[in-house]
C-alpha positions in Angstrom: 334.0 288.5 50.2 331.3 288.6 52.9 332.6 288.7 56.4 330.3 287.4 59.1 331.0 289.4 62.3 329.0 287.0 64.4 330.7 284.3 66.4 329.6 281.0 64.9 330.8 278.9 67.8 328.3 276.6 69.3 327.5 277.8 72.8 327.6 275.4 75.7 324.2 274.5 77.1 325.7 273.5 80.5 327.5 275.9 82.6 329.4 274.4 85.6 327.9 275.3 89.0 329.0 274.7 92.5 327.2 272.1 94.5 326.2 274.7 97.1 324.3 276.7 94.5 322.4 273.7 93.2 321.5 272.5 96.7 320.3 276.0 97.6 317.8 275.9 94.7 316.6 272.5 95.9 316.3 273.5 99.5 314.5 276.7 98.6 311.8 274.6 96.9 311.2 272.7 100.1 311.8 275.4 102.7 309.6 278.0 101.0 306.7 275.6 101.5 306.6 276.2 105.3 307.2 279.2 107.5 309.1 278.9 110.8 306.1 278.1 112.9 304.7 275.7 110.4 308.0 273.8 110.2 308.2 273.5 114.0 304.6 272.2 114.2 305.0 269.8 111.2 308.3 268.4 112.4 307.1 267.8 116.0 303.5 266.9 115.4 303.6 263.4 116.8 305.4 264.7 119.9 302.9 267.5 120.4 299.6 265.5 120.0 300.8 262.1 121.0 300.8 258.7 119.2 297.0 258.4 119.0 296.2 261.8 117.5 299.2 261.7 115.2 297.6 258.7 113.4 294.3 260.5 113.0 295.3 264.1 112.4 297.8 266.3 110.5 298.5 270.0 110.6 297.3 271.6 107.3 298.3 275.2 107.3 298.7 278.4 109.4 296.2 281.3 108.9 297.2 284.8 109.9 294.4 287.2 110.6 294.9 290.9 111.5 294.0 291.4 115.1 294.8 295.1 115.9 297.2 297.9 115.3 299.9 298.6 118.0 301.0 302.1 119.1 303.5 302.3 116.1 300.7 301.7 113.6 301.9 298.2 112.7 299.3 295.4 112.3 299.5 292.6 114.9 298.3 289.3 113.6 296.8 286.3 115.3 297.7 282.9 114.1 295.2 280.0 113.7 296.3 276.5 112.9 294.2 274.5 110.5 294.2 270.8 111.3 292.8 267.9 109.4 291.3 265.3 111.7 289.7 262.0 110.9 285.9 262.1 111.7 286.3 259.2 114.2 288.7 261.2 116.3 287.3 264.7 115.8 285.2 264.9 118.9 288.0 263.7 121.2 290.5 266.0 119.4 288.2 269.0 120.1 288.0 267.9 123.8 291.9 268.1 124.0 292.1 271.2 121.9 293.3 273.5 124.8 296.0 271.0 125.8 297.2 270.7 122.3 297.4 274.5 122.0 299.5 274.7 125.1 301.9 272.1 123.8 302.2 273.8 120.4 302.9 277.1 122.1 305.5 275.5 124.5 307.4 274.2 121.4 307.4 277.6 119.9 308.2 279.4 123.1 305.4 281.8 123.5 301.7 282.1 122.6 302.0 282.2 118.9 299.0 280.1 118.0 295.7 281.5 119.3 293.3 278.8 118.2 292.9 275.6 116.2 290.5 275.2 113.3 289.4 271.6 113.0 288.5 270.2 109.5 287.1 266.7 109.4 288.9 264.9 106.6 290.1 261.4 106.1 293.8 261.0 106.8 295.8 258.6 104.6 297.4 255.6 106.2 301.1 256.1 106.9 303.9 253.8 107.6 305.8 253.8 111.0 308.2 256.4 109.6 305.4 258.7 108.6 306.1 258.2 104.9 303.6 257.1 102.3 305.0 254.3 100.2 303.8 253.3 96.8 305.2 251.3 93.9 305.8 254.5 91.9 308.3 255.7 94.4 310.7 252.8 93.6 313.5 253.4 91.2 314.1 251.0 88.3 317.5 249.7 87.4 317.9 252.2 84.5 317.3 255.2 86.7 319.8 253.9 89.3 322.4 253.3 86.6 321.9 256.8 85.2 322.4 258.3 88.6 325.5 256.2 89.3 327.1 257.0 85.9 327.0 260.7 86.6 329.2 260.4 89.7 331.6 257.5 88.7 334.5 259.8 88.0 334.4 261.5 91.5 337.2 260.5 93.9 335.6 261.5 97.1 333.5 258.6 98.2 331.5 260.5 100.8 330.5 263.1 98.2 329.7 260.4 95.7 327.3 258.6 98.0 325.7 261.9 99.1 325.1 262.9 95.5 323.8 259.5 94.6 321.3 259.6 97.5 320.3 263.1 96.5 319.8 262.1 92.9 317.6 259.1 94.0 315.5 261.3 96.3 314.9 263.9 93.6 314.1 261.2 91.0 311.6 259.5 93.4 309.9 262.8 94.2 309.6 263.9 90.5 307.7 260.8 89.6 
């Protein structure tokens, strides 16, 4: 008689995880997109440049260039902020460039950004909440039902609503 020493049980494809571990993975995807300075600039852009320029400009990225070496042999970098500006507002934006730099550095706390690089690009129209809406970002009834079915057995209503909102947000952004 032939004995099979392998365990022929079907292995589970899903291993239970804590919510904290799952949320860490999701947050890591979003937080790795920006550094500390970029996050401060992106989140406060309309306060820094004002209502007019926030409609016609957006921060693109931060460029770090080596400036010099200090007495310990470490490289010191200078930071340049790349900004997309609509062509209609580019000249006026350049005129207020020094004022905008001062405001950015006051938000950060010291002179972290040395200069602005202005790129003339068209800026998409945004809603009052600075979110671009389209028909593809709406969930259909099947998607809503699928999300709600996964949390129906939960007893904590706050956790249930939070997970439902998180599921809807993730589903909208993966479309």
